[in-house]
C-alpha positions in Angstrom: -14.1 0.2 8.8 -15.0 -0.4 5.4 -13.3 -1.6 2.2 -14.7 0.9 0.3 -13.2 4.1 3.3 -9.6 2.1 3.2 -10.1 2.6 -0.7 -11.5 6.4 0.1 -8.8 7.2 2.0 -5.6 5.7 -0.1 -7.1 7.6 -2.8 -7.2 10.7 -0.9 -3.1 9.7 0.3 -2.6 9.3 -4.0 -3.6 12.8 -4.4 0.1 14.3 -2.6 2.2 11.7 -4.5 5.4 13.2 -6.5 5.2 10.8 -9.3 7.1 13.2 -12.0 8.7 10.6 -13.8 6.0 7.9 -14.9 3.3 10.2 -13.9 1.2 7.6 -12.4 0.2 8.6 -8.6 -0.4 6.0 -6.3 -1.6 6.1 -3.0 -1.6 4.0 0.3 -4.2 3.5 3.4 -2.9 0.8 6.1 -5.1 -0.2 8.8 -3.8 -1.1 11.8 -5.1 -4.3 14.3 -6.0 -1.6 16.6 -8.3 0.4 14.1 -6.0 3.6 13.4 -5.2 3.6 10.2 -1.8 5.4 8.5 -1.5 6.8 4.5 0.8 6.8 2.0 2.1 8.6 -1.9 4.2 7.5 -4.0 7.8 9.8 -3.7 9.8 9.8 -7.1 13.5 10.8 -7.3 15.9 10.6 -9.9 18.1 8.3 -8.5 15.3 5.4 -8.6 16.6 3.6 -6.1 15.5 6.8 -3.5 12.3 6.5 -5.3 10.0 5.2 -2.2 6.7 3.2 -2.7 3.0 4.4 -1.6 2.8 1.5 0.8 6.3 2.0 1.9 5.7 5.0 3.3 1.8 3.5 4.4 3.9 1.5 6.4 7.1 3.9 7.3 4.2 6.6 9.1 2.5 3.2 11.0 6.1 2.0 12.1 7.2 5.5 13.6 3.9 5.7 15.0 4.3 2.3 17.2 2.8 0.3 14.9 3.5 -3.1 13.9 0.4 -5.5 13.2 -1.8 -4.3 10.0 -5.1 -6.6 9.2 -4.6 -4.7 5.4 -4.1 -2.0 2.5 -5.6 -0.4 0.2 -3.8 0.3 -3.1 -4.9 2.9 -5.5 -3.6 4.5 -8.5 -5.0 7.2 -10.4 -6.8 6.7 -14.3 -6.5 3.3 -13.4 -8.1 0.8 -15.9 -5.6 -2.4 -14.2 -5.5 -3.4 -10.3 -2.1 -2.3 -8.9 -0.6 -4.4 -6.4 2.5 -4.1 -4.2 6.0 -4.3 -5.8 7.8 -6.9 -4.5 10.5 -4.8 -1.9 7.0 -4.2 -0.6 5.3 -7.5 -0.7 8.5 -8.2 1.3 8.5 -4.9 3.2 4.6 -5.8 4.6 5.4 -9.7 4.8 7.7 -8.4 8.0 5.1 -6.7 10.2 1.4 -8.9 9.2 2.1 -11.9 6.9 -1.7 -12.2 7.2 -2.8 -9.2 5.8 -5.2 -8.4 3.3 -4.6 -6.3 -0.1 -7.1 -4.0 -1.4 -6.8 -3.1 -4.9 -8.7 -0.4 -6.6 -9.2 0.8 -10.4 -10.0 3.9 -11.4 -13.8 3.2 -11.7 -14.5 1.8 -8.3 -14.4 -1.7 -8.8 -11.6 -3.3 -6.9 -10.2 -6.9 -5.4 -9.0 -8.7 -2.4 -6.2 -11.2 -2.4 -4.7 -12.2 1.1 -0.7 -11.7 1.6 -0.2 -14.6 1.7 -1.4 -15.3 -2.0 0.9 -12.3 -3.4 4.0 -14.1 -1.8 4.2 -17.8 -2.2 7.1 -18.8 -0.2 8.8 -15.2 1.2 11.7 -14.6 3.0 11.1 -14.5 7.1 13.3 -13.7 10.4 12.4 -18.1 10.4 
């Protein structure tokens, strides 16, 4: 799968966002090592701690379907002029399953960047 296709799938997921508080729609698409893709969007809640990030929603869908190994994740935020990256909790969630995965972040104008998860979360807390 191309980077662009994975970003398109993240943008598609973004349309399902429930974000009445931040008014920022976010979508994510995670590609598994077997080629399947799971999408997620942010789901906000008045009790902020119950809010689910798009990245966590995508990972939860994949894990619920029995997938545990991921190649990469794409993240898109609506009308964003900046690159959006996973929050610290999402970085740790991604690290739990695939420390070598790639993270793609796309802006609203279609430009995107790619980083290794290890670059975004140096010295993670791990099972070891």
